[in-house]
C-alpha positions in Angstrom: -5.8 -28.7 -7.3 -8.9 -30.2 -9.0 -10.9 -27.2 -7.7 -8.3 -24.9 -9.1 -8.5 -26.6 -12.5 -12.3 -26.4 -12.4 -12.1 -22.7 -11.7 -9.8 -22.2 -14.6 -12.0 -24.2 -16.9 -14.9 -21.9 -16.0 -12.9 -18.8 -16.7 -12.8 -17.4 -20.3 -9.4 -16.9 -22.0 -7.8 -13.7 -20.9 -8.1 -10.9 -23.4 -4.8 -9.8 -25.0 -5.6 -6.1 -25.3 -8.1 -3.7 -23.7 -10.1 -3.7 -26.9 -10.6 -7.4 -26.5 -12.3 -7.1 -23.1 -16.0 -8.0 -23.8 -17.7 -9.5 -20.7 -20.7 -11.8 -21.1 -22.9 -14.1 -19.1 -22.2 -14.4 -15.4 -19.4 -11.8 -15.7 -22.0 -9.1 -16.3 -24.3 -10.1 -13.4 -24.2 -10.0 -9.6 -24.3 -13.1 -7.5 -28.0 -12.6 -7.2 -28.3 -12.5 -11.0 -28.9 -8.8 -11.4 -27.4 -7.0 -14.4 -24.4 -5.1 -13.1 -22.2 -4.1 -16.1 -21.8 -1.5 -18.8 -18.9 -0.3 -20.9 -17.9 2.4 -23.4 -16.7 1.8 -26.9 -14.3 -0.9 -27.7 -11.2 1.2 -27.8 -7.9 1.4 -25.9 -9.6 4.0 -23.6 -12.5 1.7 -22.8 -14.2 2.2 -19.4 -16.0 -0.6 -17.5 -18.6 0.2 -14.9 -20.1 -2.3 -12.5 -23.4 -1.2 -10.8 -27.0 -2.2 -10.6 -30.4 -0.4 -10.8 -30.6 -0.5 -7.0 -27.1 0.9 -6.7 -28.0 3.8 -9.0 -31.2 4.4 -7.0 -29.2 4.5 -3.8 -26.6 6.8 -5.4 -29.2 9.3 -6.6 -30.8 9.4 -3.2 -27.6 10.2 -1.4 -26.7 13.7 -0.2 -23.0 12.9 -0.2 -20.9 10.8 -2.6 -17.5 9.5 -1.7 -15.0 8.6 -4.4 -11.5 7.1 -4.3 -9.2 5.2 -6.7 -6.7 2.4 -6.3 -4.0 1.3 -8.7 -2.8 -1.9 -7.0 -5.9 -4.0 -7.8 -6.4 -2.8 -11.4 -6.2 -5.7 -13.9 -2.8 -6.4 -15.5 -2.2 -4.5 -18.8 -5.8 -3.3 -19.1 -6.9 -0.6 -16.7 -5.0 1.8 -14.5 -7.5 2.5 -11.8 -10.3 0.8 -9.8 -12.4 3.8 -8.9 -15.1 3.2 -6.2 -18.0 5.5 -5.5 -20.1 5.2 -2.3 -23.1 7.0 -1.1 -23.5 8.2 2.5 -26.2 9.4 4.7 -25.2 9.8 8.3 -23.8 6.5 9.5 -25.3 4.4 6.7 -23.2 4.0 3.6 -23.4 1.8 0.5 -21.0 0.8 -2.3 -22.7 2.0 -5.4 -20.3 1.7 -8.3 -17.0 0.2 -9.2 -15.2 1.4 -12.4 -12.2 0.3 -14.3 -10.5 3.3 -15.9 -7.8 3.4 -18.6 -6.1 6.4 -17.0 -6.7 9.3 -14.7 -7.1 12.1 -17.2 -9.9 14.7 -17.1 -11.2 13.4 -20.4 -11.6 9.9 -18.8 -13.3 11.3 -15.8 -15.6 13.3 -18.1 -16.6 10.2 -19.9 -17.1 8.3 -16.6 -19.5 10.9 -15.2 -21.4 11.1 -18.5 -21.7 7.4 -18.7 -23.0 7.2 -15.1 -25.5 10.0 -15.7 -26.7 8.3 -18.9 -27.2 5.0 -16.9 -29.3 6.9 -14.4 -31.4 8.5 -17.0 -32.1 5.2 -18.6 -33.8 4.2 -15.3 -35.6 7.6 -15.1 -33.2 8.8 -12.4 -31.3 12.1 -12.2 -27.9 12.1 -10.7 -27.3 15.5 -9.0 -25.2 15.0 -5.9 -24.9 17.9 -3.4 -21.4 17.0 -2.1 -18.6 15.0 -3.6 -15.9 13.8 -1.3 -12.5 13.0 -2.9 -8.8 13.6 -2.7 -7.1 16.7 -4.2 -6.5 15.2 -7.6 -7.1 18.2 -10.0 -8.5 16.1 -12.9 -11.3 14.4 -10.9 -12.3 17.7 -9.2 -12.4 19.7 -12.5 -14.5 17.0 -14.2 -16.9 16.7 -11.3 -17.6 20.5 -11.4 -18.3 20.3 -15.1 -20.6 17.3 -14.8 -22.7 18.4 -11.8 -24.1 21.9 -11.5 -23.8 23.5 -8.1 -21.9 20.6 -6.6 -19.8 21.2 -3.5 -16.4 19.6 -3.6 -14.9 18.5 -0.3 -11.3 17.5 0.0 -10.5 14.6 2.3 -8.9 15.9 5.6 -6.7 12.8 5.7 -5.4 13.5 2.2 -4.7 17.1 3.2 -2.5 16.1 6.2 -0.8 13.6 3.9 0.0 16.3 1.4 1.6 18.3 4.2 3.6 15.3 5.5 4.8 14.3 2.0 6.0 17.9 1.4 7.9 17.6 4.7 9.5 14.4 3.6 10.3 15.7 0.1 12.1 18.7 1.5 14.3 16.5 3.6 12.7 17.6 6.9 11.4 14.3 8.2 14.3 13.6 10.5 14.3 17.2 11.9 10.5 16.9 12.4 11.1 14.0 14.8 13.9 15.8 16.7 13.0 19.5 16.6 9.9 20.5 18.6 9.6 23.9 16.9 9.6 22.4 13.4 7.1 19.8 14.6 4.8 22.5 15.8 5.1 24.4 12.4 4.2 21.3 10.4 1.3 20.4 12.7 0.0 24.0 12.5 0.0 23.6 8.7 -1.8 20.3 8.9 -4.5 21.6 11.3 -5.6 24.5 9.1 -8.7 22.6 7.7 -10.1 22.6 11.3 -9.7 26.4 11.6 -12.6 28.8 10.7 -11.9 29.7 7.0 -11.8 33.4 7.7 -9.2 33.0 10.3 -6.8 30.7 8.4 -4.4 33.5 7.6 -4.3 34.6 11.2 -3.4 31.2 12.4 -0.9 30.5 9.7 0.9 33.8 9.8 1.2 33.5 13.5 2.8 30.1 13.0 5.3 31.7 10.5 6.2 34.4 12.9 7.0 31.9 15.6 8.9 29.8 13.0 11.4 32.6 12.6 13.3 31.3 15.6 13.7 27.8 14.1 17.3 27.1 13.3 16.4 24.9 10.3 15.6 26.5 7.0 11.8 26.2 6.6 11.4 28.7 3.7 10.4 26.2 1.1 7.9 24.5 3.4 6.4 27.8 4.4 6.1 29.0 0.8 4.4 25.7 -0.2 1.7 26.0 2.5 1.2 29.8 1.9 1.2 29.8 -1.9 -0.6 26.5 -2.6 -3.1 26.1 0.3 -3.6 29.4 2.1 -3.5 31.7 -0.9 -3.9 29.4 -3.9 -6.3 26.5 -3.4 -10.0 27.3 -3.0 -10.3 27.2 0.8 -13.9 26.0 0.8 -12.8 22.8 -0.8 -10.4 21.8 2.0 -11.8 23.5 5.1 -13.9 21.4 7.5 -14.5 23.7 10.4 -18.3 23.8 9.8 -18.5 20.2 8.6 -20.5 18.1 11.1 -20.2 14.9 9.1 -17.2 12.8 8.1 -14.0 14.8 7.2 -12.4 12.0 5.3 -13.1 9.2 2.8 -11.0 6.8 4.9 -13.8 4.2 4.8 -13.2 3.9 1.0 -9.5 3.6 1.5 -10.1 1.0 4.1 -12.3 -0.9 1.7 -9.5 -0.7 -1.0 -7.1 -2.1 1.6 -9.4 -5.1 2.1 -9.7 -5.5 -1.6 -5.9 -5.5 -1.9 -5.7 -8.4 0.6 -8.3 -10.4 -1.3 -6.4 -10.2 -4.6 -3.2 -11.7 -3.1 -1.0 -9.8 -5.5 -0.9 -6.6 -7.6 -2.8 -6.4 -10.8 -4.9 -9.6 -10.8 -6.5 -10.7 -14.1 -9.9 -9.1 -14.8 -12.0 -12.2 -14.0 -10.5 -12.7 -10.5 -11.2 -9.0 -9.8 -14.8 -9.3 -11.0 -15.4 -12.4 -8.8 -14.2 -10.4 -5.8 -16.3 -7.4 -6.7 -19.3 -9.7 -7.0 -18.8 -11.1 -3.5 -18.6 -7.5 -2.3 -21.8 -6.7 -4.1 -23.5 -9.6 -2.4 -23.1 -7.8 0.9 -22.9 -4.2 -0.4 -24.5 -2.3 2.4 -22.9 -1.8 5.8 -23.5 0.3 8.8 -20.2 1.9 9.6 -19.4 1.8 13.3 -16.8 4.5 13.9 -14.1 3.0 16.1 -13.8 4.2 19.7 -10.5 5.8 18.8 -12.0 8.1 16.2 -15.1 8.8 18.3 -12.9 10.0 21.1 -11.0 12.2 18.7 -14.2 13.7 17.3 -15.6 14.3 20.8 -12.4 16.1 21.9 -12.5 18.2 18.7 -16.1 19.1 19.3 -15.3 20.2 22.9 -12.4 22.3 21.7 -14.6 23.9 19.0 -17.3 24.7 21.6 -14.7 26.3 23.9 -13.5 28.5 21.0 -17.0 29.5 20.0 -17.8 30.4 23.6 -14.7 32.6 23.8 -12.9 30.4 26.2 -10.0 29.8 23.8 -8.4 32.1 21.2 -8.3 30.8 17.7 -4.5 30.1 18.1 -5.0 28.2 21.3 -7.8 26.2 19.7 -5.7 25.4 16.7 -2.7 24.4 18.7 -4.7 22.1 21.0 -6.3 20.6 17.9 -2.8 19.7 16.6 -2.6 17.1 19.4 -5.5 15.2 17.7 -3.5 14.7 14.5 -1.3 11.8 15.6 -3.7 9.6 13.7 -3.3 11.7 10.5 0.4 12.5 10.1 2.2 9.2 9.7 5.9 8.9 10.0 
C-alpha cells in the first residue's frame, strides 16, 4: 500500500477536460530521458503524439508502415483511440509512434499526418512511405492518400476475412454456416478472394455464385454484398494480396494492442498510467518478429499452391478452393 501511495504522490492531478491535458517533465520523456512528446493546440480536438527522433528516423527509413487503432486502452474521457504506427523491413519491425486521437474522423487523421510530417521536417527528415498497411476504415485511407503522394494502400487480409465473417453473422447465417457445407464453401470462397490473381477475381467469384444457386438457404444479400462492395466497388488493388510476398496482415500490431490491454488491467485507464506503460514499451521498442510455426506452415502451403497454379497444375478455381482450407485461422466463429 505504501508503494501505491508513493506512486500516486508522484502522479499529477488528473486533468478534468481534454483541454487541460498538458504533459510536463518525465511525462514527456522516455525511460532513457529522450524527448518523446508533442501535441496540437489546446482544444477539445487535441492530439497527443509520443515518438522520438530515433523513432522518426526509423519510420522514414521504412518501406512499409503498419497502422492500427484500439479504443479499449484510450484514457477515460479524453481520447477515443490509441493509434500505433510501426515500420517494417522484412522480419525486423519497430514501434515508431503512439498517438492519442480525439476521434476517428478524416479531419483528425489529416491533422495527425501533417503533425507527423512536420515533426520529421524539424529533424531534416522527409516522411514518404511507399506502402501503408491498415484496416478498411475509409477515413484513415482517404487521409493517407491525401498526405502521401504515390502511396500504395494495403488492406489487412485478416480484416478482410473478418468483414466477410461479420456480414455472415449480421445476415443471420452463422448457424447455417456451421451446418451447411455449401454455404460454408460460398463464404470461404468470398474470404479467399484476396489470394486470387486480381484479374481472375470475377471468374472465381461468379463460379462460386453459380454453384451457390443450389443452396437451399437464401444467400442473395450476402452475394450482393460481396459483389457490389468488394468485387465491383472497392479498389481491388487495395485488398488483393496475390503478388504480395511480405506480410498480408497487421496482426503483429493487433497482438501488441492485446498485450497493452492486459497491462492496463481495465478499460480506459487514466492518461498517466497509459504513458507509463508506453514508456516501458519504448524502452524495448525494437523486436525481431519470429513468425510462429503455425503461420509459417500456412505461408509455405500457400506458396506451394500458388506455384502449382502458376505452373498450370491447378486451375484458378482449384487453387482458390484449396486455399480456403488455410483460412481456419482467419474466419473465427
